[in-house]
N, CA, C and O atoms as a printed pandas DataFrame, in Angstrom:
     atom_number atom_name residue_name chain_id  residue_number  x_coord  y_coord  z_coord
0              1         N          MET        A               1   19.803   10.315 -197.016
1              2        CA          MET        A               1   18.754   11.320 -197.010
2              3         C          MET        A               1   18.124   11.366 -195.622
3              4         O          MET        A               1   17.750   10.327 -195.077
4              5         N          ASN        A               2   18.003   12.546 -195.054
5              6        CA          ASN        A               2   17.433   12.702 -193.716
6              7         C          ASN        A               2   15.931   12.882 -193.739
7              8         O          ASN        A               2   15.250   12.495 -192.789
8              9         N          THR        A               3   15.400   13.458 -194.799
9             10        CA          THR        A               3   13.966   13.667 -194.909
10            11         C          THR        A               3   13.278   12.321 -195.090
11            12         O          THR        A               3   13.662   11.525 -195.946
12            13         N          LYS        A               4   12.267   12.079 -194.281
13            14        CA          LYS        A               4   11.529   10.821 -194.391
14            15         C          LYS        A               4   10.325   11.018 -195.316
15            16         O          LYS        A               4    9.619   12.022 -195.230
16            17         N          LEU        A               5   10.107   10.050 -196.193
17            18        CA          LEU        A               5    9.000   10.085 -197.148
18            19         C          LEU        A               5    8.017    8.967 -196.849
19            20         O          LEU        A               5    8.411    7.863 -196.476
20            21         N          SER        A               6    6.744    9.258 -197.014
21            22        CA          SER        A               6    5.704    8.234 -196.983
22            23         C          SER        A               6    4.956    8.259 -198.299
23            24         O          SER        A               6    4.500    9.309 -198.752
24            25         N          ILE        A               7    4.837    7.094 -198.906
25            26        CA          ILE        A               7    3.951    6.949 -200.056
26            27         C          ILE        A               7    2.693    6.288 -199.527
27            28         O          ILE        A               7    2.731    5.174 -199.004
28            29         N          ILE        A               8    1.589    6.983 -199.671
29            30        CA          ILE        A               8    0.302    6.538 -199.141
30            31         C          ILE        A               8   -0.588    6.155 -200.317
31            32         O          ILE        A               8   -0.802    6.937 -201.243
32            33         N          ILE        A               9   -1.100    4.925 -200.252
33            34        CA          ILE        A               9   -1.916    4.403 -201.342
34            35         C          ILE        A               9   -3.271    3.987 -200.776
35            36         O          ILE        A               9   -3.368    2.965 -200.097
36            37         N          PRO        A              10   -4.320    4.770 -201.050
37            38        CA          PRO        A              10   -5.656    4.337 -200.633
38            39         C          PRO        A              10   -6.135    3.224 -201.563
39            40         O          PRO        A              10   -5.952    3.297 -202.779
40            41         N          THR        A              11   -6.744    2.204 -200.985
41            42        CA          THR        A              11   -7.171    1.071 -201.803
42            43         C          THR        A              11   -8.595    0.640 -201.484
43            44         O          THR        A              11   -9.115    0.854 -200.389
44            45         N          TYR        A              12   -9.191    0.034 -202.479
45            46        CA          TYR        A              12  -10.464   -0.670 -202.332
46            47         C          TYR        A              12  -10.574   -1.604 -203.530
47            48         O          TYR        A              12  -10.742   -1.155 -204.664
48            49         N          LEU        A              13  -10.480   -2.895 -203.273
49            50        CA          LEU        A              13  -10.555   -3.915 -204.328
50            51         C          LEU        A              13   -9.501   -3.684 -205.419
51            52         O          LEU        A              13   -9.827   -3.583 -206.602
52            53         N          GLU        A              14   -8.246   -3.604 -205.002
53            54        CA          GLU        A              14   -7.150   -3.297 -205.927
54            55         C          GLU        A              14   -6.203   -4.474 -206.140
55            56         O          GLU        A              14   -5.036   -4.263 -206.472
56            57         N          GLU        A              15   -6.672   -5.702 -205.959
57            58        CA          GLU        A              15   -5.787   -6.864 -206.053
58            59         C          GLU        A              15   -5.085   -6.986 -207.405
59            60         O          GLU        A              15   -3.982   -7.528 -207.470
60            61         N          LYS        A              16   -5.681   -6.508 -208.458
61            62        CA          LYS        A              16   -5.094   -6.654 -209.791
62            63         C          LYS        A              16   -3.957   -5.665 -210.049
63            64         O          LYS        A              16   -3.126   -5.902 -210.927
64            65         N          LEU        A              17   -3.906   -4.566 -209.305
65            66        CA          LEU        A              17   -2.927   -3.516 -209.575
66            67         C          LEU        A              17   -1.903   -3.303 -208.460
67            68         O          LEU        A              17   -0.767   -2.915 -208.730
68            69         N          LEU        A              18   -2.288   -3.547 -207.244
69            70        CA          LEU        A              18   -1.484   -3.122 -206.097
70            71         C          LEU        A              18   -0.088   -3.741 -206.067
71            72         O          LEU        A              18    0.889   -3.040 -205.802
72            73         N          GLY        A              19    0.018   -5.012 -206.327
73            74        CA          GLY        A              19    1.322   -5.665 -206.290
74            75         C          GLY        A              19    2.304   -5.072 -207.283
75            76         O          GLY        A              19    3.487   -4.926 -206.975
76            77         N          THR        A              20    1.828   -4.731 -208.465
77            78        CA          THR        A              20    2.686   -4.126 -209.489
78            79         C          THR        A              20    3.238   -2.799 -209.014
79            80         O          THR        A              20    4.422   -2.517 -209.199
80            81         N          LEU        A              21    2.395   -1.979 -208.404
81            82        CA          LEU        A              21    2.860   -0.688 -207.891
82            83         C          LEU        A              21    3.835   -0.885 -206.734
83            84         O          LEU        A              21    4.911   -0.288 -206.734
84            85         N          LEU        A              22    3.489   -1.697 -205.762
85            86        CA          LEU        A              22    4.345   -1.868 -204.589
86            87         C          LEU        A              22    5.696   -2.482 -204.944
87            88         O          LEU        A              22    6.693   -2.202 -204.279
88            89         N          ASN        A              23    5.739   -3.306 -205.973
89            90        CA          ASN        A              23    7.008   -3.887 -206.419
90            91         C          ASN        A              23    7.964   -2.865 -207.010
91            92         O          ASN        A              23    9.150   -3.152 -207.173
92            93         N          LYS        A              24    7.474   -1.688 -207.332
93            94        CA          LYS        A              24    8.327   -0.623 -207.853
94            95         C          LYS        A              24    9.197   -0.004 -206.755
95            96         O          LYS        A              24   10.054    0.833 -207.039
96            97         N          PHE        A              25    8.977   -0.415 -205.508
97            98        CA          PHE        A              25    9.698    0.154 -204.372
98            99         C          PHE        A              25   10.441   -0.937 -203.597
99           100         O          PHE        A              25   10.058   -1.272 -202.477
100          101         N          PRO        A              26   11.514   -1.498 -204.196
101          102        CA          PRO        A              26   12.273   -2.530 -203.480
102          103         C          PRO        A              26   13.015   -1.922 -202.282
103          104         O          PRO        A              26   13.104   -0.702 -202.144
104          105         N          LYS        A              27   13.536   -2.786 -201.435
105          106        CA          LYS        A              27   14.198   -2.350 -200.199
106          107         C          LYS        A              27   15.319   -1.349 -200.461
107          108         O          LYS        A              27   15.446   -0.377 -199.717
108          109         N          ASP        A              28   16.127   -1.552 -201.485
109          110        CA          ASP        A              28   17.231   -0.622 -201.733
110          111         C          ASP        A              28   16.728    0.785 -202.071
111          112         O          ASP        A              28   17.351    1.772 -201.678
112          113         N          ILE        A              29   15.624    0.886 -202.784
113          114        CA          ILE        A              29   15.028    2.201 -203.088
114          115         C          ILE        A              29   14.451    2.805 -201.804
115          116         O          ILE        A              29   14.645    3.989 -201.530
116          117         N          LYS        A              30   13.751    1.996 -201.027
117          118        CA          LYS        A              30   13.164    2.495 -199.778
118          119         C          LYS        A              30   14.254    2.982 -198.828
119          120         O          LYS        A              30   14.087    4.007 -198.167
120          121         N          ASP        A              31   15.350    2.266 -198.758
121          122        CA          ASP        A              31   16.452    2.688 -197.891
122          123         C          ASP        A              31   17.119    3.958 -198.413
123          124         O          ASP        A              31   17.402    4.875 -197.642
124          125         N          LYS        A              32   17.366    4.011 -199.694
125          126        CA          LYS        A              32   18.044    5.169 -200.300
126          127         C          LYS        A              32   17.265    6.465 -200.071
127          128         O          LYS        A              32   17.859    7.514 -199.822
128          129         N          TYR        A              33   15.943    6.390 -200.157
129          130        CA          TYR        A              33   15.118    7.591 -200.051
130          131         C          TYR        A              33   14.406    7.721 -198.712
131          132         O          TYR        A              33   13.537    8.578 -198.554
132          133         N          ASN        A              34   14.768    6.874 -197.742
133          134        CA          ASN        A              34   14.152    6.918 -196.415
134          135         C          ASN        A              34   12.624    6.926 -196.555
135          136         O          ASN        A              34   11.936    7.833 -196.086
136          137         N          LEU        A              35   12.137    5.901 -197.205
137          138        CA          LEU        A              35   10.758    5.833 -197.683
138          139         C          LEU        A              35   10.001    4.698 -197.014
139          140         O          LEU        A              35   10.521    3.596 -196.843
140          141         N          GLU        A              36    8.763    4.989 -196.641
141          142        CA          GLU        A              36    7.873    3.930 -196.163
142          143         C          GLU        A              36    6.648    3.884 -197.063
143          144         O          GLU        A              36    6.201    4.905 -197.587
144          145         N          LEU        A              37    6.117    2.685 -197.231
145          146        CA          LEU        A              37    4.899    2.484 -198.013
146          147         C          LEU        A              37    3.746    2.230 -197.058
147          148         O          LEU        A              37    3.816    1.345 -196.206
148          149         N          ILE        A              38    2.691    3.008 -197.206
149          150        CA          ILE        A              38    1.492    2.858 -196.381
150          151         C          ILE        A              38    0.315    2.577 -197.304
151          152         O          ILE        A              38    0.018    3.364 -198.203
152          153         N          VAL        A              39   -0.347    1.462 -197.077
153          154        CA          VAL        A              39   -1.584    1.150 -197.796
154          155         C          VAL        A              39   -2.729    1.388 -196.827
155          156         O          VAL        A              39   -2.732    0.868 -195.711
156          157         N          SER        A              40   -3.691    2.171 -197.261
157          158        CA          SER        A              40   -4.857    2.491 -196.444
158          159         C          SER        A              40   -6.091    1.939 -197.146
159          160         O          SER        A              40   -6.520    2.460 -198.175
160          161         N          ASP        A              41   -6.649    0.887 -196.580
161          162        CA          ASP        A              41   -7.719    0.162 -197.262
162          163         C          ASP        A              41   -9.101    0.544 -196.752
163          164         O          ASP        A              41   -9.309    0.765 -195.559
164          165         N          GLY        A              42  -10.029    0.612 -197.682
165          166        CA          GLY        A              42  -11.393    1.010 -197.370
166          167         C          GLY        A              42  -12.385   -0.124 -197.298
167          168         O          GLY        A              42  -13.571    0.076 -197.561
168          169         N          GLY        A              43  -11.920   -1.332 -196.941
169          170        CA          GLY        A              43  -12.855   -2.433 -196.756
170          171         C          GLY        A              43  -12.839   -3.468 -197.864
171          172         O          GLY        A              43  -13.867   -4.080 -198.155
172          173         N          SER        A              44  -11.691   -3.672 -198.482
173          174        CA          SER        A              44  -11.587   -4.652 -199.575
174          175         C          SER        A              44  -11.967   -6.049 -199.108
175          176         O          SER        A              44  -11.672   -6.447 -197.981
176          177         N          THR        A              45  -12.629   -6.788 -199.999
177          178        CA          THR        A              45  -13.005   -8.173 -199.716
178          179         C          THR        A              45  -12.271   -9.147 -200.642
179          180         O          THR        A              45  -12.502  -10.355 -200.579
180          181         N          ASP        A              46  -11.399   -8.633 -201.490
181          182        CA          ASP        A              46  -10.583   -9.478 -202.356
182          183         C          ASP        A              46   -9.220   -9.679 -201.683
183          184         O          ASP        A              46   -9.139   -9.594 -200.457
184          185         N          SER        A              47   -8.174   -9.936 -202.422
185          186        CA          SER        A              47   -6.858  -10.187 -201.815
186          187         C          SER        A              47   -6.004   -8.926 -201.680
187          188         O          SER        A              47   -4.792   -9.025 -201.490
188          189         N          THR        A              48   -6.609   -7.759 -201.774
189          190        CA          THR        A              48   -5.873   -6.504 -201.626
190          191         C          THR        A              48   -5.084   -6.465 -200.322
191          192         O          THR        A              48   -3.907   -6.104 -200.324
192          193         N          LEU        A              49   -5.715   -6.829 -199.209
193          194        CA          LEU        A              49   -5.021   -6.762 -197.911
194          195         C          LEU        A              49   -3.881   -7.770 -197.821
195          196         O          LEU        A              49   -2.853   -7.476 -197.211
196          197         N          ASP        A              50   -4.038   -8.937 -198.406
197          198        CA          ASP        A              50   -2.954   -9.918 -198.419
198          199         C          ASP        A              50   -1.732   -9.354 -199.152
199          200         O          ASP        A              50   -0.601   -9.496 -198.687
200          201         N          ILE        A              51   -1.965   -8.725 -200.280
201          202        CA          ILE        A              51   -0.883   -8.119 -201.068
202          203         C          ILE        A              51   -0.266   -6.969 -200.290
203          204         O          ILE        A              51    0.958   -6.855 -200.217
204          205         N          ALA        A              52   -1.096   -6.121 -199.711
205          206        CA          ALA        A              52   -0.592   -4.990 -198.931
206          207         C          ALA        A              52    0.269   -5.470 -197.770
207          208         O          ALA        A              52    1.344   -4.921 -197.529
208          209         N          ASN        A              53   -0.189   -6.481 -197.053
209          210        CA          ASN        A              53    0.576   -6.996 -195.917
210          211         C          ASN        A              53    1.899   -7.618 -196.345
211          212         O          ASN        A              53    2.844   -7.663 -195.558
212          213         N          GLN        A              54    1.976   -8.091 -197.563
213          214        CA          GLN        A              54    3.199   -8.702 -198.066
214          215         C          GLN        A              54    4.259   -7.657 -198.413
215          216         O          GLN        A              54    5.450   -7.910 -198.229
216          217         N          PHE        A              55    3.845   -6.479 -198.914
217          218        CA          PHE        A              55    4.799   -5.518 -199.456
218          219         C          PHE        A              55    4.872   -4.183 -198.715
219          220         O          PHE        A              55    5.929   -3.551 -198.717
220          221         N          ALA        A              56    3.810   -3.743 -198.095
221          222        CA          ALA        A              56    3.784   -2.416 -197.475
222          223         C          ALA        A              56    4.426   -2.444 -196.091
223          224         O          ALA        A              56    4.480   -3.486 -195.437
224          225         N          ASP        A              57    4.905   -1.296 -195.665
225          226        CA          ASP        A              57    5.470   -1.162 -194.324
226          227         C          ASP        A              57    4.378   -1.019 -193.275
227          228         O          ASP        A              57    4.520   -1.479 -192.142
228          229         N          LYS        A              58    3.287   -0.374 -193.671
229          230        CA          LYS        A              58    2.139   -0.208 -192.782
230          231         C          LYS        A              58    0.870   -0.433 -193.589
231          232         O          LYS        A              58    0.766   -0.009 -194.740
232          233         N          VAL        A              59   -0.087   -1.102 -192.973
233          234        CA          VAL        A              59   -1.397   -1.299 -193.589
234          235         C          VAL        A              59   -2.435   -0.782 -192.601
235          236         O          VAL        A              59   -2.482   -1.205 -191.446
236          237         N          VAL        A              60   -3.254    0.130 -193.075
237          238        CA          VAL        A              60   -4.295    0.743 -192.260
238          239         C          VAL        A              60   -5.641    0.335 -192.832
239          240         O          VAL        A              60   -5.854    0.405 -194.042
240          241         N          GLN        A              61   -6.539   -0.087 -191.974
241          242        CA          GLN        A              61   -7.882   -0.442 -192.421
242          243         C          GLN        A              61   -8.878    0.526 -191.797
243          244         O          GLN        A              61   -8.787    0.852 -190.614
244          245         N          SER        A              62   -9.824    0.977 -192.602
245          246        CA          SER        A              62  -10.857    1.867 -192.066
246          247         C          SER        A              62  -11.773    1.062 -191.152
247          248         O          SER        A              62  -12.006   -0.129 -191.359
248          249         N          SER        A              63  -12.273    1.736 -190.156
249          250        CA          SER        A              63  -13.214    1.069 -189.251
250          251         C          SER        A              63  -14.586    1.006 -189.905
251          252         O          SER        A              63  -14.881    1.752 -190.839
252          253         N          ALA        A              64  -15.399    0.125 -189.412
253          254        CA          ALA        A              64  -16.739   -0.050 -189.979
254          255         C          ALA        A              64  -17.588    1.205 -189.823
255          256         O          ALA        A              64  -18.540    1.402 -190.577
256          257         N          THR        A              65  -17.256    2.051 -188.859
257          258        CA          THR        A              65  -18.065    3.247 -188.619
258          259         C          THR        A              65  -17.590    4.455 -189.428
259          260         O          THR        A              65  -18.287    5.467 -189.496
260          261         N          GLN        A              66  -16.404    4.356 -190.043
261          262        CA          GLN        A              66  -15.892    5.478 -190.821
262          263         C          GLN        A              66  -16.533    5.524 -192.202
263          264         O          GLN        A              66  -16.874    4.499 -192.792
264          265         N          LYS        A              67  -16.684    6.739 -192.689
265          266        CA          LYS        A              67  -17.102    6.910 -194.071
266          267         C          LYS        A              67  -15.983    6.359 -194.951
267          268         O          LYS        A              67  -14.819    6.703 -194.747
268          269         N          ARG        A              68  -16.306    5.532 -195.901
269          270        CA          ARG        A              68  -15.298    4.925 -196.770
270          271         C          ARG        A              68  -15.257    5.659 -198.102
271          272         O          ARG        A              68  -16.137    5.513 -198.951
272          273         N          SER        A              69  -14.223    6.438 -198.247
273          274        CA          SER        A              69  -14.017    7.182 -199.486
274          275         C          SER        A              69  -12.513    7.261 -199.728
275          276         O          SER        A              69  -11.714    6.978 -198.835
276          277         N          ILE        A              70  -12.144    7.645 -200.929
277          278        CA          ILE        A              70  -10.719    7.774 -201.230
278          279         C          ILE        A              70  -10.098    8.869 -200.363
279          280         O          ILE        A              70   -8.948    8.751 -199.940
280          281         N          ALA        A              71  -10.855    9.925 -200.102
281          282        CA          ALA        A              71  -10.342   10.999 -199.245
282          283         C          ALA        A              71  -10.098   10.495 -197.826
283          284         O          ALA        A              71   -9.078   10.822 -197.219
284          285         N          GLN        A              72  -11.024    9.704 -197.295
285          286        CA          GLN        A              72  -10.837    9.155 -195.954
286          287         C          GLN        A              72   -9.655    8.192 -195.936
287          288         O          GLN        A              72   -8.906    8.148 -194.960
288          289         N          GLY        A              73   -9.485    7.429 -196.997
289          290        CA          GLY        A              73   -8.330    6.543 -197.102
290          291         C          GLY        A              73   -7.021    7.314 -197.066
291          292         O          GLY        A              73   -6.072    6.906 -196.397
292          293         N          ARG        A              74   -6.971    8.419 -197.780
293          294        CA          ARG        A              74   -5.767    9.268 -197.752
294          295         C          ARG        A              74   -5.537    9.816 -196.352
295          296         O          ARG        A              74   -4.412    9.804 -195.852
296          297         N          ASN        A              75   -6.607   10.297 -195.717
297          298        CA          ASN        A              75   -6.475   10.834 -194.361
298          299         C          ASN        A              75   -6.010    9.776 -193.364
299          300         O          ASN        A              75   -5.161   10.054 -192.518
300          301         N          ASN        A              76   -6.559    8.568 -193.459
301          302        CA          ASN        A              76   -6.142    7.491 -192.557
302          303         C          ASN        A              76   -4.667    7.145 -192.762
303          304         O          ASN        A              76   -3.938    6.909 -191.798
304          305         N          GLY        A              77   -4.238    7.118 -194.008
305          306        CA          GLY        A              77   -2.830    6.859 -194.300
306          307         C          GLY        A              77   -1.933    7.958 -193.771
307          308         O          GLY        A              77   -0.865    7.683 -193.224
308          309         N          ALA        A              78   -2.357    9.198 -193.931
309          310        CA          ALA        A              78   -1.577   10.325 -193.410
310          311         C          ALA        A              78   -1.478   10.252 -191.892
311          312         O          ALA        A              78   -0.426   10.547 -191.326
312          313         N          ASP        A              79   -2.549    9.866 -191.237
313          314        CA          ASP        A              79   -2.528    9.732 -189.776
314          315         C          ASP        A              79   -1.537    8.669 -189.321
315          316         O          ASP        A              79   -0.970    8.780 -188.234
316          317         N          ALA        A              80   -1.321    7.643 -190.136
317          318        CA          ALA        A              80   -0.407    6.556 -189.779
318          319         C          ALA        A              80    1.056    6.903 -190.053
319          320         O          ALA        A              80    1.959    6.178 -189.634
320          321         N          SER        A              81    1.285    7.996 -190.748
321          322        CA          SER        A              81    2.637    8.376 -191.137
322          323         C          SER        A              81    3.294    9.258 -190.076
323          324         O          SER        A              81    2.635   10.032 -189.382
324          325         N          SER        A              82    4.604    9.113 -189.977
325          326        CA          SER        A              82    5.387   10.018 -189.133
326          327         C          SER        A              82    6.431   10.728 -189.998
327          328         O          SER        A              82    7.434   11.229 -189.489
328          329         N          SER        A              83    6.186   10.764 -191.296
329          330        CA          SER        A              83    7.153   11.301 -192.247
330          331         C          SER        A              83    7.057   12.812 -192.391
331          332         O          SER        A              83    6.093   13.451 -191.971
332          333         N          ASP        A              84    8.110   13.352 -193.010
333          334        CA          ASP        A              84    8.174   14.787 -193.301
334          335         C          ASP        A              84    7.410   15.135 -194.570
335          336         O          ASP        A              84    6.847   16.223 -194.690
336          337         N          VAL        A              85    7.397   14.195 -195.522
337          338        CA          VAL        A              85    6.769   14.426 -196.814
338          339         C          VAL        A              85    5.796   13.293 -197.091
339          340         O          VAL        A              85    6.150   12.120 -196.976
340          341         N          LEU        A              86    4.568   13.645 -197.457
341          342        CA          LEU        A              86    3.541   12.670 -197.799
342          343         C          LEU        A              86    3.314   12.705 -199.308
343          344         O          LEU        A              86    3.102   13.768 -199.892
344          345         N          ILE        A              87    3.361   11.538 -199.921
345          346        CA          ILE        A              87    3.143   11.402 -201.358
346          347         C          ILE        A              87    1.957   10.465 -201.520
347          348         O          ILE        A              87    1.975    9.346 -201.008
348          349         N          PHE        A              88    0.942   10.906 -202.218
349          350        CA          PHE        A              88   -0.263   10.111 -202.403
350          351         C          PHE        A              88   -0.297    9.570 -203.829
351          352         O          PHE        A              88   -0.226   10.325 -204.798
352          353         N          LEU        A              89   -0.406    8.253 -203.936
353          354        CA          LEU        A              89   -0.549    7.593 -205.234
354          355         C          LEU        A              89   -1.787    6.713 -205.199
355          356         O          LEU        A              89   -2.140    6.171 -204.152
356          357         N          ASN        A              90   -2.429    6.574 -206.314
357          358        CA          ASN        A              90   -3.503    5.600 -206.448
358          359         C          ASN        A              90   -2.893    4.290 -206.939
359          360         O          ASN        A              90   -1.811    4.293 -207.526
360          361         N          ALA        A              91   -3.564    3.193 -206.706
361          362        CA          ALA        A              91   -3.032    1.883 -207.062
362          363         C          ALA        A              91   -2.794    1.740 -208.564
363          364         O          ALA        A              91   -1.991    0.907 -208.984
364          365         N          ASP        A              92   -3.473    2.534 -209.367
365          366        CA          ASP        A              92   -3.276    2.447 -210.811
366          367         C          ASP        A              92   -2.223    3.425 -211.336
367          368         O          ASP        A              92   -2.049    3.547 -212.548
368          369         N          CYS        A              93   -1.523    4.118 -210.443
369          370        CA          CYS        A              93   -0.411    4.986 -210.839
370          371         C          CYS        A              93    0.831    4.137 -210.997
371          372         O          CYS        A              93    1.212    3.422 -210.070
372          373         N          MET        A              94    1.455    4.199 -212.125
373          374        CA          MET        A              94    2.651    3.395 -212.372
374          375         C          MET        A              94    3.777    4.291 -212.879
375          376         O          MET        A              94    4.013    4.365 -214.085
376          377         N          PRO        A              95    4.471    4.971 -211.971
377          378        CA          PRO        A              95    5.601    5.805 -212.420
378          379         C          PRO        A              95    6.584    4.950 -213.214
379          380         O          PRO        A              95    7.003    3.883 -212.764
380          381         N          GLU        A              96    6.940    5.428 -214.389
381          382        CA          GLU        A              96    7.811    4.648 -215.271
382          383         C          GLU        A              96    9.217    4.506 -214.691
383          384         O          GLU        A              96    9.811    3.429 -214.736
384          385         N          ASN        A              97    9.740    5.600 -214.149
385          386        CA          ASN        A              97   11.085    5.595 -213.588
386          387         C          ASN        A              97   10.993    6.085 -212.148
387          388         O          ASN        A              97   10.978    7.289 -211.893
388          389         N          ILE        A              98   10.932    5.152 -211.217
389          390        CA          ILE        A              98   10.681    5.503 -209.825
390          391         C          ILE        A              98   11.814    6.332 -209.229
391          392         O          ILE        A              98   11.564    7.196 -208.389
392          393         N          GLU        A              99   13.054    6.086 -209.647
393          394        CA          GLU        A              99   14.166    6.882 -209.121
394          395         C          GLU        A              99   14.072    8.327 -209.603
395          396         O          GLU        A              99   14.321    9.252 -208.830
396          397         N          PHE        A             100   13.724    8.527 -210.845
397          398        CA          PHE        A             100   13.538    9.889 -211.352
398          399         C          PHE        A             100   12.424   10.581 -210.572
399          400         O          PHE        A             100   12.562   11.738 -210.173
400          401         N          PHE        A             101   11.340    9.880 -210.362
401          402        CA          PHE        A             101   10.193   10.402 -209.604
402          403         C          PHE        A             101   10.624   10.844 -208.199
403          404         O          PHE        A             101   10.298   11.946 -207.761
404          405         N          LEU        A             102   11.356    9.977 -207.506
405          406        CA          LEU        A             102   11.769   10.291 -206.135
406          407         C          LEU        A             102   12.862   11.368 -206.100
407          408         O          LEU        A             102   12.879   12.201 -205.193
408          409         N          GLU        A             103   13.753   11.354 -207.060
409          410        CA          GLU        A             103   14.786   12.406 -207.140
410          411         C          GLU        A             103   14.129   13.769 -207.345
411          412         O          GLU        A             103   14.529   14.756 -206.728
412          413         N          PHE        A             104   13.136   13.820 -208.201
413          414        CA          PHE        A             104   12.432   15.073 -208.468
414          415         C          PHE        A             104   11.781   15.606 -207.199
415          416         O          PHE        A             104   11.835   16.805 -206.924
416          417         N          ILE        A             105   11.177   14.727 -206.439
417          418        CA          ILE        A             105   10.496   15.126 -205.208
418          419         C          ILE        A             105   11.474   15.576 -204.136
419          420         O          ILE        A             105   11.165   16.491 -203.372
420          421         N          THR        A             106   12.636   14.961 -204.061
421          422        CA          THR        A             106   13.564   15.239 -202.969
422          423         C          THR        A             106   14.565   16.342 -203.265
423          424         O          THR        A             106   15.386   16.670 -202.408
424          425         N          LYS        A             107   14.517   16.912 -204.437
425          426        CA          LYS        A             107   15.457   18.022 -204.759
426          427         C          LYS        A             107   15.159   19.245 -203.954
427          428         O          LYS        A             107   15.842   20.259 -204.096
């Protein structure tokens, strides 16, 4: 696939959910769909950033002077992407069949 995809996940205190979502995108899926995972964090103080750094391709943190909102998190993630297609998911989104989801988007 030539089209590059970015999945952007804005986070704030998502340690309980983030790993489950990011694990849905193993290396073979990321390679097959030319996909990068971007986590854009809004100032988490739990282990969200540790989890993001373990699984995501890019981790973006909002600056202390930025307004911290889910919209700003999405914008920061989009700014970090160089992809053709941006897909925004929340940490509590759990697509049941990730290949079906990505096939639908790339048709």
